[in-house]
N, C-alpha and C positions, 0 to 999 in steps of 0.2 A: 582312606588308607589302604594300601595294597596288602594282599595276603603275605607277600614276601616280608614286608616290614613287621607284620604281626608275628610271623613265625620267628623272625630274628629276635624279637623281644622275648618270646617264650624261651628261646635257647639261652639268651643272656640271663633270664630269671633262673633257669635250670642251673647254669654255671654258678651263679651266686649262692643258690641253695646248696649246691654240691660243696662249695668251699666251706660254708658253715658246718655242713654235715661231716666233713672230713675231720674237723677239729673235735666235734662231739664223738665221732666214732673212735678216735684215738684214746678217748677217756672212757670208753666202754659204756656210753650212756644209752638209755633205752631208745631214744630217737637219734638215728645216725644219718647215713648217706641218703637212703631212699626216702625217709620221712621228710627231711628238710628239702630235698630236691623236689619232691611231689608237692609239698606245701607251696614252694615258690612258684612252680609251674601253674598250679591250680589257682592261686591268688592272682597271678598275672593274667591267666586266661579269663577269669571272672571279671577282672578290671577291664580287659579289652572288650568283653561282651557288654559290660555296663556302659562303657564310653562310646562304643561304636555300633553295638548291636541294636540299640533302640534310638539312635540319634534321629532317625526320620519319623518317629512316632509322635514326637512332641511330649513324651513322658519324662519322668524324672530319671535321668541317666545315672544319678548317684545312688539310686536305691540298692542296686545289686552290690556295689562297692561297700556301702554301709553295712550290709549283712556279713561281709567277710570279716570285719573287725569283731563283731559279736560272735559270729559262728565259729571262728577259730578258737574261741575260748573253751568250747566243748572238747576239742582235741587236746588242748593244753591241760585241762582239768583231769583228763584221764591219765596223765603222766605224773600227777602229784599224789604221793601216798605218805602215810604216817607210820613210822616204824621206830620202836624203841625210844619213844618220846622225842622224836626228831622228824622234821619234815624233809622229804626227799623229792627231787624232780622239779623244784621251783625254777631253777636255772634253765633246765631243758624246756619247760613250758614257756618261759619268757623268750627263749631263743626261737621257738616255733612261732610265737606271736610276732616277734621282730622279723622273722623270715617272711611271714605273710605280708607284712608291711613293705618289705623290700620287693616282693613280687608285684604288689600293687603299684609301687612307684615305677617299676620298669614297664609294667603293662600300660601305665599312663603316659609313657614316653620320657619319664625323668631318669634317663639312663645313668647320668653322672651321680645323681642323688642316690640311686639304688646301689651303684658301685661303691660309693663312699660309705654308705650305711653298712654294706657287707664288710668292708675293711674295718670299720669301727667295732662291729659285733665280734669279729674274729679277734681283734686286738684286745678287747676287754676280756673275752673268754680266756685268752692265753695269759695275759698279764695278771689277772686276779687268781690264777692258779700257781703263780711263782711264789717262792718262799720269802716274800717281802716282810721285813720286820714290822712295818706298819699294820700288816694284815695277819700276822701269825696268831694273834689271840682269837681270831674268828674261826680257826679250824679246830674241830673237836674230834676226839677219838672215842670209840666205844670199845671197852676192853672187859674181858672176863678174868677175874682174879680169884684163885683158890688159895685159902690160907687155913692153917690150923686154928680152929676156934679157941680163943683164950680171952681172958679179961682184957679189955682195951683194944681188941683187934679191930672192931668197927671204927672206933674213934681214930685209930692209927691210920687206917686206910683212907678215911675221909681227909685227914690232915696231909698225908703223903701226896695224894692226887688232887689236892686243892679243890675239893668239891664239898657240898653240904648235904648231899643225899645220894643214895644209890638209885640206878634205874630199876633194878630189882635184885633181890638176893635170896638165898635159901641155904639151909644147913643140912648136911647129909652125914650119916655115920659111916666112917671108913671101916673096912673089915678088921682092922687092928683095934677097933673100939674107939678111936679118936673121932672128934667132930670136925668136919670141914665146912668152912664158910665159903660159898661160891657167890661172888658179888659181881654184878655188871655195873661198870662205872663210866660216866661221861666226863672226860677230862680234856683240857687244852694242852696238857704237858706232852713233850715228845714221847713217843711210844715205840721207838725202834728197838731192835734186838739188844743192842749194847746197853741202852738205858734200862730195859726190863731186867737184864742180868744184873745190873748195878743195884736195882731195888731188891732183888732176891739175895744178893750178897750182903746188903745192909740189914735187911729184915729177914731173919732166919725162919720166921713162921710162915712166910709166903711160899706156897708149893709150886704154883705155875701161873703163867700169864697167857692170855690169848687175845690178840687184837681182832675184834669182830668187824669193824668198819670205821670209815672216816666220814664225818658230816661237816 
């Protein structure tokens, strides 16, 4: 195989990684343009080396390629973290793993397969972020609610937000002498500004809301 053909495959792999990275970058994920592009180039390069670099030695040409599959797991593992009783980074790690596979496919000369896989990955990433009714129950919000502590406040909050426990909570004494319950809740209910204001108007003991994140 000529050097021109191998360089072309590296460039195609870079383009595929870049396309996936753009989608991740628009969602402000940890791994964006550079990470996905470099992973695609690196896996394509290692695939080319594995397939053609040792062809004349009579050795196992699949050995290097096999190590890409397991080795990329270390990079993906570094993107997964646990915060507020929820896992984050799983999709990004899976995307990195898929991008490595795309780079391997292109490095092996399977250009159509690599291109189709890129389109599928981007399609899945975009579609599963749309507010589809079938998937709405899978999105959760982490919110901080401050309420005037009174009898039944805990039970009321759990009922309102359709959850059975708090992520964490604490009580603090306000300068006016009243007790305030600050509770962090994980809920699948809508938590936009108008909905939160509706809760405050309905339940007068609620002092404030703060949406911390979405998982």
